[in-house]
All heavy atoms as an XYZ file, in Angstrom:
710
protein
N      -0.472     16.946    -13.655
C       0.440     17.936    -13.160
C       0.525     17.775    -11.653
O      -0.488     17.629    -10.969
C      -0.103     19.322    -13.538
C       0.771     20.429    -13.122
S       1.982     20.688    -14.356
C       2.850     22.087    -13.695
N       1.722     17.838    -11.133
C       1.958     17.710     -9.730
C       1.707     19.024     -9.062
O       2.149     20.083     -9.500
C       3.370     17.195     -9.462
C       3.665     17.088     -7.962
C       3.632     15.906    -10.114
N       0.974     19.004     -7.952
C       0.710     20.260     -7.223
C       1.839     20.451     -6.161
O       1.899     19.720     -5.182
C      -0.681     20.125     -6.495
C      -1.065     21.403     -5.837
O      -0.440     22.430     -5.984
N      -2.116     21.342     -5.100
N       2.631     21.452     -6.418
C       3.771     21.667     -5.531
C       3.382     22.686     -4.436
O       3.272     23.883     -4.705
C       4.957     22.215     -6.277
C       5.647     21.193     -7.111
C       5.477     21.117     -8.474
C       6.506     20.274     -6.507
C       6.098     20.152     -9.212
C       7.127     19.296     -7.251
C       6.935     19.291     -8.603
N       3.172     22.187     -3.241
C       2.928     23.070     -2.144
C       4.084     22.962     -1.154
O       4.054     23.519     -0.053
C       1.589     22.723     -1.400
C       1.565     21.208     -0.999
C       0.416     23.045     -2.263
C       0.404     20.854     -0.150
N       5.131     22.321     -1.568
C       6.348     22.128     -0.783
C       7.280     23.271     -1.148
O       7.476     23.608     -2.331
C       7.035     20.765     -1.109
C       6.044     19.618     -0.959
C       8.248     20.548     -0.229
C       5.446     19.409      0.375
N       7.883     23.931     -0.119
C       8.803     25.019     -0.401
C      10.002     24.473     -1.256
O      10.446     23.356     -1.082
C       9.304     25.466      0.982
C       8.250     25.020      1.895
C       7.636     23.798      1.308
N      10.496     25.335     -2.128
C      11.605     24.942     -3.015
C      12.820     24.523     -2.248
O      13.624     23.619     -2.613
C      11.956     26.088     -3.968
C      10.997     26.211     -5.130
C      11.163     27.410     -5.979
C      12.544     27.842     -6.249
N      12.629     28.961     -7.213
N      13.085     25.213     -1.110
C      14.289     24.921     -0.331
C      14.207     23.526      0.260
O      15.242     22.819      0.349
C      14.476     25.943      0.754
C      13.401     26.012      1.849
C      13.695     27.062      2.842
C      12.534     27.172      3.844
N      12.821     28.263      4.799
N      12.995     23.064      0.565
C      12.880     21.681      1.102
C      13.183     20.673      0.005
O      13.937     19.721      0.204
C      11.458     21.446      1.720
C      11.314     20.007      2.135
C      11.265     22.393      2.922
N      12.580     20.858     -1.163
C      12.875     19.967     -2.321
C      14.373     19.937     -2.622
O      14.920     18.879     -2.881
C      12.087     20.408     -3.564
C      10.617     20.007     -3.480
O      10.273     18.986     -2.976
N       9.792     20.912     -3.976
N      14.976     21.073     -2.623
C      16.418     21.146     -2.906
C      17.243     20.380     -1.872
O      18.109     19.597     -2.222
C      16.841     22.644     -2.936
C      18.299     22.848     -3.290
C      18.627     24.308     -3.484
N      18.243     25.155     -2.351
C      17.326     26.072     -2.328
N      16.718     26.340     -3.464
N      17.094     26.769     -1.256
N      16.940     20.566     -0.592
C      17.698     19.926      0.422
C      17.441     18.378      0.532
O      18.300     17.624      0.829
C      17.458     20.606      1.801
C      18.189     21.889      1.962
N      19.508     21.969      2.294
C      17.739     23.118      1.714
C      19.861     23.210      2.322
N      18.836     23.964      1.987
N      16.204     18.051      0.246
C      15.888     16.569      0.183
C      16.611     15.907     -0.935
O      17.212     14.864     -0.793
C      14.350     16.370      0.118
C      13.998     14.931     -0.193
C      13.684     16.766      1.431
N      16.622     16.532     -2.153
C      17.322     15.954     -3.258
C      18.820     15.873     -2.988
O      19.469     14.846     -3.273
C      17.086     16.811     -4.519
C      17.814     16.307     -5.720
C      17.376     15.187     -6.387
C      18.943     16.950     -6.169
C      18.090     14.680     -7.502
C      19.666     16.490     -7.207
C      19.202     15.334     -7.913
N      19.423     16.935     -2.402
C      20.801     16.898     -2.056
C      21.111     15.829     -1.031
O      22.164     15.183     -1.111
C      21.299     18.249     -1.554
C      21.386     19.300     -2.647
C      21.864     20.613     -2.046
C      21.971     21.681     -3.090
N      22.428     22.968     -2.556
N      20.232     15.603     -0.115
C      20.418     14.559      0.901
C      20.453     13.208      0.292
O      21.325     12.335      0.574
C      19.359     14.660      1.999
N      19.494     12.945     -0.618
C      19.439     11.602     -1.298
C      20.702     11.429     -2.145
O      21.319     10.376     -2.153
C      18.170     11.466     -2.154
C      18.189     10.217     -2.996
C      16.986     11.487     -1.280
N      21.078     12.483     -2.873
C      22.303     12.407     -3.710
C      23.547     12.167     -2.865
O      24.381     11.331     -3.193
C      22.448     13.678     -4.543
C      23.501     13.514     -5.624
C      23.635     14.776     -6.445
N      24.338     15.726     -5.582
C      24.498     17.022     -5.869
N      23.940     17.475     -6.961
N      25.176     17.806     -5.075
N      23.658     12.857     -1.788
C      24.834     12.719     -0.910
C      24.907     11.305     -0.285
O      25.974     10.699     -0.319
C      24.783     13.754      0.201
C      25.853     13.552      1.277
C      27.122     13.855      1.055
C      25.451     12.996      2.542
C      28.077     13.615      2.014
C      26.406     12.775      3.506
C      27.735     13.114      3.248
O      28.642     12.848      4.215
N      23.773     10.821      0.181
C      23.741      9.485      0.787
C      23.977      8.407     -0.219
O      24.663      7.420      0.054
C      22.436      9.254      1.533
C      22.234     10.100      2.805
C      20.818      9.970      3.297
C      23.227      9.678      3.864
N      23.490      8.598     -1.429
C      23.749      7.625     -2.487
C      25.186      7.612     -2.885
O      25.814      6.508     -3.113
C      22.910      7.944     -3.737
O      21.542      7.951     -3.358
C      23.114      6.937     -4.835
N      25.811      8.772     -2.947
C      27.225      8.859     -3.369
C      28.208      8.386     -2.229
O      29.187      7.736     -2.508
C      27.554     10.274     -3.771
C      28.904     10.469     -4.328
N      29.363      9.841     -5.470
C      29.981     11.142     -3.843
C      30.638     10.125     -5.662
N      31.030     10.951     -4.709
N      27.878      8.770     -0.990
C      28.807      8.520      0.096
C      28.700      7.129      0.704
O      29.685      6.635      1.253
C      28.663      9.573      1.193
O      27.388      9.447      1.822
N      27.564      6.531      0.673
C      27.355      5.237      1.277
C      26.968      4.219      0.200
O      26.425      4.538     -0.804
C      26.269      5.289      2.359
C      26.664      6.298      3.444
C      25.702      6.274      4.619
O      25.000      5.239      4.786
O      25.650      7.225      5.382
N      27.227      2.999      0.476
C      26.939      1.960     -0.486
C      25.538      1.380     -0.381
O      25.350      0.199     -0.177
C      28.005      0.807     -0.403
C      29.367      1.303     -0.824
O      29.464      2.144     -1.689
N      30.404      0.788     -0.158
N      24.564      2.214     -0.403
C      23.178      1.807     -0.336
C      22.596      1.861     -1.740
O      22.811      2.787     -2.515
C      22.344      2.780      0.521
C      22.556      2.615      2.015
C      23.043      3.716      2.749
C      22.288      1.439      2.613
C      23.262      3.580      4.102
C      22.472      1.346      4.009
C      22.965      2.401      4.727
O      23.161      2.314      6.094
N      21.811      0.851     -2.101
C      21.019      0.946     -3.304
C      19.780      1.740     -3.001
O      19.334      2.614     -3.785
C      20.670     -0.449     -3.818
C      21.881     -1.161     -4.364
C      21.442     -2.451     -5.003
C      22.710     -3.104     -5.570
N      22.381     -4.345     -6.274
N      19.148      1.499     -1.864
C      17.983      2.258     -1.424
C      18.311      2.843     -0.059
O      18.845      2.189      0.827
C      16.740      1.379     -1.352
C      16.126      1.087     -2.683
C      16.598      0.062     -3.468
C      15.083      1.889     -3.155
C      16.047     -0.190     -4.686
C      14.517      1.653     -4.414
C      15.004      0.600     -5.160
N      17.961      4.131      0.122
C      18.273      4.849      1.356
C      16.999      4.923      2.223
O      15.973      5.362      1.741
C      18.812      6.248      1.043
C      20.064      6.144      0.266
C      19.060      6.998      2.308
C      20.145      7.035     -0.860
N      17.104      4.536      3.453
C      15.887      4.550      4.347
C      15.432      5.973      4.604
O      16.201      6.920      4.603
C      16.380      3.905      5.630
C      17.695      3.264      5.346
C      18.245      3.940      4.116
N      14.133      6.100      4.852
C      13.516      7.406      5.063
C      14.148      8.132      6.271
O      14.334      9.346      6.166
C      12.016      7.205      5.274
C      11.206      8.491      5.598
C      11.307      9.495      4.475
C       9.791      8.152      5.887
N      14.438      7.428      7.317
C      14.956      8.122      8.521
C      16.345      8.693      8.208
O      16.653      9.790      8.738
C      15.036      7.143      9.701
C      15.891      5.917      9.480
O      16.122      5.584      8.286
O      16.279      5.310     10.507
N      17.182      8.079      7.406
C      18.478      8.681      7.055
C      18.322      9.928      6.193
O      19.031     10.917      6.371
C      19.345      7.669      6.314
C      19.974      6.645      7.220
C      21.076      5.874      6.442
C      21.894      5.107      7.369
N      23.128      5.740      7.733
N      17.356      9.893      5.256
C      17.125     11.080      4.419
C      16.587     12.219      5.278
O      17.049     13.362      5.158
C      16.078     10.713      3.273
C      16.689      9.652      2.348
C      15.714     11.937      2.523
C      15.699      9.100      1.396
N      15.639     11.891      6.194
C      15.099     12.924      7.062
C      16.180     13.523      7.941
O      16.238     14.780      8.074
C      13.966     12.331      7.945
O      12.999     11.749      7.104
C      13.364     13.364      8.812
N      17.021     12.685      8.513
C      18.087     13.226      9.396
C      19.035     14.122      8.592
O      19.409     15.220      9.059
C      18.850     12.033     10.001
C      19.922     12.428     11.023
S      20.664     11.044     11.807
C      21.444     10.228     10.392
N      19.451     13.745      7.404
C      20.389     14.486      6.583
C      19.718     15.794      6.117
O      20.402     16.857      6.162
C      20.875     13.654      5.415
C      21.881     14.353      4.537
C      23.219     14.563      5.249
O      23.601     13.755      6.127
O      23.876     15.554      4.907
N      18.484     15.757      5.700
C      17.805     16.979      5.253
C      17.590     17.968      6.371
O      17.796     19.175      6.171
C      16.486     16.665      4.571
N      17.203     17.469      7.525
C      17.047     18.375      8.672
C      18.385     19.024      9.108
O      18.416     20.182      9.469
C      16.450     17.565      9.834
C      15.014     17.215      9.702
C      14.470     16.571     10.865
N      14.353     17.590     11.943
C      13.684     17.409     13.062
N      13.066     16.291     13.298
N      13.603     18.391     13.929
N      19.439     18.212      9.049
C      20.723     18.768      9.422
C      21.166     19.867      8.417
O      21.710     20.873      8.834
C      21.781     17.635      9.453
C      23.091     18.176      9.963
C      23.484     18.331     11.265
C      24.201     18.577      9.183
N      24.759     18.822     11.334
C      25.222     19.011     10.062
C      24.419     18.650      7.813
C      26.455     19.491      9.609
C      25.640     19.144      7.352
C      26.608     19.542      8.235
N      20.941     19.664      7.149
C      21.329     20.634      6.168
C      20.503     21.909      6.201
O      20.921     22.951      5.763
C      21.366     20.038      4.755
O      20.031     19.771      4.349
N      19.273     21.789      6.753
C      18.404     22.998      6.861
C      18.403     23.587      8.223
O      17.587     24.422      8.546
C      17.003     22.588      6.493
C      16.793     22.190      5.068
S      15.091     22.019      4.546
C      14.459     20.828      5.684
N      19.387     23.233      9.055
C      19.373     23.725     10.459
C      19.487     25.204     10.595
O      19.002     25.738     11.546
C      20.461     23.009     11.252
C      21.858     23.414     10.814
C      22.871     22.622     11.600
C      24.255     23.055     11.094
N      25.310     22.188     11.366
N      20.154     25.895      9.644
C      20.328     27.338      9.772
C      19.246     28.143      9.046
O      19.319     29.366      9.059
C      21.706     27.726      9.251
C      22.818     27.230     10.143
O      22.619     27.048     11.359
N      23.967     26.928      9.551
N      18.309     27.487      8.418
C      17.251     28.132      7.742
C      16.060     28.401      8.662
O      15.997     27.873      9.765
C      16.764     27.325      6.531
C      17.830     26.997      5.506
C      17.249     26.035      4.411
C      18.383     28.206      4.877
N      15.136     29.172      8.187
C      13.941     29.451      9.039
C      13.171     28.131      9.268
O      13.078     27.336      8.330
C      13.069     30.484      8.397
O      12.642     30.081      7.120
N      12.675     27.939     10.444
C      12.008     26.665     10.760
C      10.734     26.421      9.946
O      10.021     27.405      9.639
C      11.732     26.764     12.256
C      11.859     28.173     12.591
C      12.714     28.828     11.580
N      10.479     25.194      9.698
C       9.265     24.797      8.943
C       8.425     23.910      9.851
O       8.958     22.942     10.412
C       9.633     24.073      7.655
C      10.427     24.977      6.762
C       8.393     23.548      6.963
C      10.986     24.345      5.522
N       7.159     24.199      9.948
C       6.271     23.349     10.786
C       6.091     21.935     10.136
O       6.003     21.824      8.926
C       4.937     24.063     10.952
N       6.024     20.925     10.966
C       5.823     19.572     10.488
C       6.821     19.143      9.439
O       6.481     18.661      8.382
C       4.414     19.358      9.985
C       3.348     19.633     11.023
O       3.555     19.399     12.186
N       2.244     20.193     10.590
N       8.103     19.315      9.754
C       9.144     19.077      8.746
C       9.175     17.645      8.259
O       9.459     17.373      7.089
C      10.519     19.504      9.311
C      11.593     19.489      8.212
C      10.937     18.667     10.488
C      11.378     20.509      7.149
N       8.826     16.683      9.123
C       8.884     15.263      8.663
C       7.827     15.048      7.606
O       8.110     14.339      6.614
C       8.642     14.298      9.881
C       9.828     14.224     10.845
C       9.778     15.328     11.873
O       8.776     16.073     11.954
O      10.811     15.482     12.559
N       6.620     15.580      7.769
C       5.578     15.436      6.784
C       5.927     16.120      5.482
O       5.693     15.601      4.407
C       4.266     15.984      7.308
O       3.982     15.390      8.574
C       3.123     15.746      6.355
N       6.562     17.294      5.601
C       6.946     18.032      4.424
C       8.041     17.285      3.660
O       7.989     17.222      2.385
C       7.421     19.462      4.795
C       7.986     20.200      3.622
C       6.291     20.259      5.432
N       8.998     16.664      4.358
C      10.041     15.883      3.667
C       9.425     14.665      2.979
O       9.807     14.326      1.837
C      11.126     15.501      4.714
C      11.916     16.716      5.098
C      12.033     14.414      4.135
C      12.890     16.473      6.219
N       8.467     14.012      3.619
C       7.835     12.864      2.993
C       7.038     13.290      1.731
O       7.104     12.572      0.747
C       6.856     12.197      3.991
C       7.573     11.433      5.049
C       6.628     10.801      6.064
O       5.465     10.605      5.733
O       7.070     10.520      7.187
N       6.356     14.407      1.773
C       5.658     14.906      0.582
C       6.638     15.268     -0.509
O       6.362     15.040     -1.688
C       4.805     16.122      0.922
C       3.583     15.768      1.715
C       2.724     16.953      1.923
N       1.549     16.632      2.698
C       0.752     17.542      3.230
N       0.998     18.837      3.057
N      -0.281     17.147      3.958
N       7.740     15.863     -0.138
C       8.787     16.197     -1.133
C       9.338     14.912     -1.802
O       9.496     14.908     -3.013
C       9.946     16.948     -0.476
O      10.977     17.147     -1.366
N       9.568     13.882     -1.016
C      10.051     12.627     -1.611
C       8.993     12.040     -2.534
O       9.328     11.514     -3.579
C      10.370     11.663     -0.463
C      11.652     11.927      0.293
C      11.687     11.057      1.529
C      12.846     11.651     -0.584
N       7.737     12.159     -2.162
C       6.662     11.639     -3.035
C       6.569     12.401     -4.342
O       6.386     11.838     -5.399
C       5.298     11.701     -2.329
C       4.229     10.951     -3.021
C       4.551      9.491     -3.217
O       4.974      8.810     -2.324
N       4.288      8.994     -4.415
N       6.736     13.744     -4.263
C       6.777     14.546     -5.465
C       7.931     14.171     -6.351
O       7.734     14.081     -7.599
C       6.848     16.042     -5.116
C       5.550     16.626     -4.652
O       4.442     16.082     -4.903
N       5.642     17.763     -3.989
N       9.090     13.940     -5.811
C      10.233     13.537     -6.584
C      10.020     12.146     -7.227
O      10.482     11.876     -8.318
C      11.523     13.523     -5.779
C      11.994     14.942     -5.375
C      13.130     14.884     -4.351
C      12.429     15.773     -6.554
N       9.290     11.269     -6.519
C       8.964      9.986     -7.118
C       7.944     10.106     -8.243
O       8.088      9.442     -9.265
C       8.373      9.065     -6.016
S       9.564      8.408     -4.879
N       6.982     11.047     -8.063
C       5.994     11.285     -9.133
C       6.678     11.846    -10.394
O       6.199     11.583    -11.489
C       4.893     12.234     -8.688
C       4.001     11.597     -7.633
O       3.965     10.397     -7.509
N       3.303     12.426     -6.917
N       7.772     12.639    -10.224
C       8.478     13.156    -11.341
C       9.486     12.152    -11.899
O      10.215     12.509    -12.848
C       9.217     14.444    -10.959
C       8.306     15.649    -10.622
C       9.096     16.741    -10.014
C       7.582     16.069    -11.876
N       9.554     10.966    -11.285
C      10.468      9.876    -11.680
C      11.961     10.252    -11.526
O      12.788      9.721    -12.234
C      10.183      9.436    -13.081
C       8.774      8.913    -13.241
C       8.527      8.284    -14.602
N       7.109      8.037    -14.784
C       6.561      6.876    -14.527
N       7.283      5.889    -14.098
N       5.270      6.687    -14.761
N      12.213     11.146    -10.591
C      13.614     11.445    -10.246
C      14.090     10.366     -9.252
O      15.228      9.949     -9.286
C      13.767     12.835     -9.642
C      15.149     13.078     -9.141
C      13.333     13.892    -10.680
N      13.199      9.877     -8.374
C      13.470      8.907     -7.360
C      12.609      7.670     -7.592
O      11.568      7.752     -8.177
C      13.230      9.403     -5.937
C      14.010     10.638     -5.467
C      13.574     10.980     -4.065
C      15.481     10.407     -5.494
N      13.079      6.559     -7.045
C      12.317      5.321     -7.004
C      12.086      4.991     -5.535
O      12.972      5.246     -4.714
C      13.012      4.168     -7.650
O      13.179      4.407     -9.045
N      10.923      4.390     -5.246
C      10.615      4.026     -3.864
C      10.361      2.546     -3.776
O       9.756      1.931     -4.656
C       9.382      4.776     -3.399
C       8.955      4.409     -1.997
C       7.623      5.033     -1.586
O       6.909      5.552     -2.435
N       7.323      5.003     -0.309
N      10.894      1.922     -2.691
C      10.597      0.513     -2.418
C      10.618      0.329     -0.900
O      11.640      0.565     -0.251
C      11.628     -0.379     -3.078
C      11.307     -1.819     -2.822
C      12.166     -2.817     -3.565
N      13.468     -2.350     -3.846
C      14.475     -3.154     -4.153
N      14.291     -4.426     -4.167
N      15.700     -2.683     -4.396
N       9.471     -0.072     -0.341
C       9.339     -0.392      1.081
C       9.843      0.755      1.969
O      10.557      0.526      2.945
C      10.099     -1.666      1.405
C       9.614     -2.902      0.661
C      10.505     -4.100      0.946
C       8.237     -3.266      1.038
N       9.484      1.996      1.658
C       9.863      3.121      2.466
C      11.310      3.605      2.313
O      11.752      4.423      3.081
N      12.005      3.101      1.314
C      13.358      3.512      0.984
C      13.353      4.122     -0.381
O      12.558      3.758     -1.225
C      14.337      2.357      1.100
O      14.376      1.863      2.422
N      14.378      4.955     -0.631
C      14.374      5.722     -1.903
C      15.793      5.585     -2.538
O      16.775      5.416     -1.858
C      14.044      7.183     -1.652
C      12.675      7.393     -1.088
C      12.453      7.345      0.296
C      11.613      7.624     -1.918
C      11.172      7.501      0.792
C      10.329      7.804     -1.441
C      10.113      7.702     -0.053
O       8.839      7.881      0.435
N      15.818      5.782     -3.866
C      17.061      5.877     -4.581
C      16.882      6.735     -5.803
O      15.783      6.928     -6.309
C      17.563      4.484     -5.002
C      16.863      3.909     -6.213
C      17.608      2.685     -6.734
C      17.048      2.373     -8.115
N      17.838      1.414     -8.807
N      17.990      7.237     -6.302
C      17.980      8.053     -7.518
C      17.805      7.137     -8.748
O      18.316      6.013     -8.738
C      19.264      8.835     -7.681
C      19.470      9.944     -6.705
C      20.870     10.582     -6.853
C      18.449     11.040     -6.873
N      17.067      7.620     -9.724
C      16.835      6.799    -10.914
C      17.975      6.798    -11.921
O      18.044      5.958    -12.775
C      15.558      7.232    -11.610
C      14.329      6.572    -10.996
O      14.439      5.503    -10.340
N      13.188      7.209    -11.129
N      18.833      7.829    -11.889
C      19.823      7.926    -12.893
C      21.137      8.274    -12.285
O      21.270      8.995    -11.312
C      19.398      9.062    -13.879
O      20.390      9.253    -14.849
N      22.225      7.732    -12.912
C      23.573      8.052    -12.416
C      23.993      9.466    -12.719
O      24.932      9.984    -12.112
C      24.600      7.080    -13.080
C      24.495      5.708    -12.455
O      24.007      5.553    -11.314
N      24.918      4.718    -13.174
N      23.355     10.172    -13.628
C      23.712     11.503    -13.946
C      23.451     12.440    -12.758
O      24.139     13.426    -12.597
C      22.955     12.069    -15.173
C      21.473     12.235    -14.916
C      20.758     12.666    -16.184
O      21.348     12.753    -17.214
N      19.485     12.980    -16.027
N      22.516     12.122    -11.890
C      22.283     12.913    -10.698
C      23.318     12.623     -9.602
O      23.612     13.486     -8.819
C      20.879     12.636    -10.121
C      19.788     13.028    -11.042
C      18.789     12.135    -11.431
C      19.671     14.291    -11.518
C      17.759     12.471    -12.244
C      18.657     14.691    -12.356
C      17.700     13.766    -12.714
N      23.859     11.427     -9.563
C      24.825     11.059     -8.554
C      26.183     11.770     -8.796
O      26.818     12.274     -7.863
C      25.035      9.536     -8.533
C      23.743      8.845     -8.148
C      26.140      9.175     -7.553
C      23.755      7.377     -8.296
N      26.575     11.812    -10.044
C      27.911     12.348    -10.375
C      27.921     13.856    -10.506
O      28.985     14.395    -10.719
C      28.405     11.668    -11.650
C      28.600     10.195    -11.475
O      28.874      9.715    -10.371
N      28.363      9.439    -12.543
N      26.785     14.536    -10.443
C      26.745     15.959    -10.678
C      27.364     16.708     -9.523
O      27.458     16.280     -8.438
C      25.285     16.390    -10.843
């Protein structure tokens, strides 16, 4: 069982960032810095979170553990096309 200590809003925005970047750009794997930049931008009006970069990395790792994302050399992609077209 995965221990979720990441706020739900962070997981939601990280997933949306990966989905948006996968759909809008022709990347098979999206670099961590692009995901971080997009997630931070989408959460700009929410209450601030301490150590946001670390929290985003943990969220990505949780999504990989759940097999929603795949990781290769610090880049991530969605595992299924059903998430891209949603």
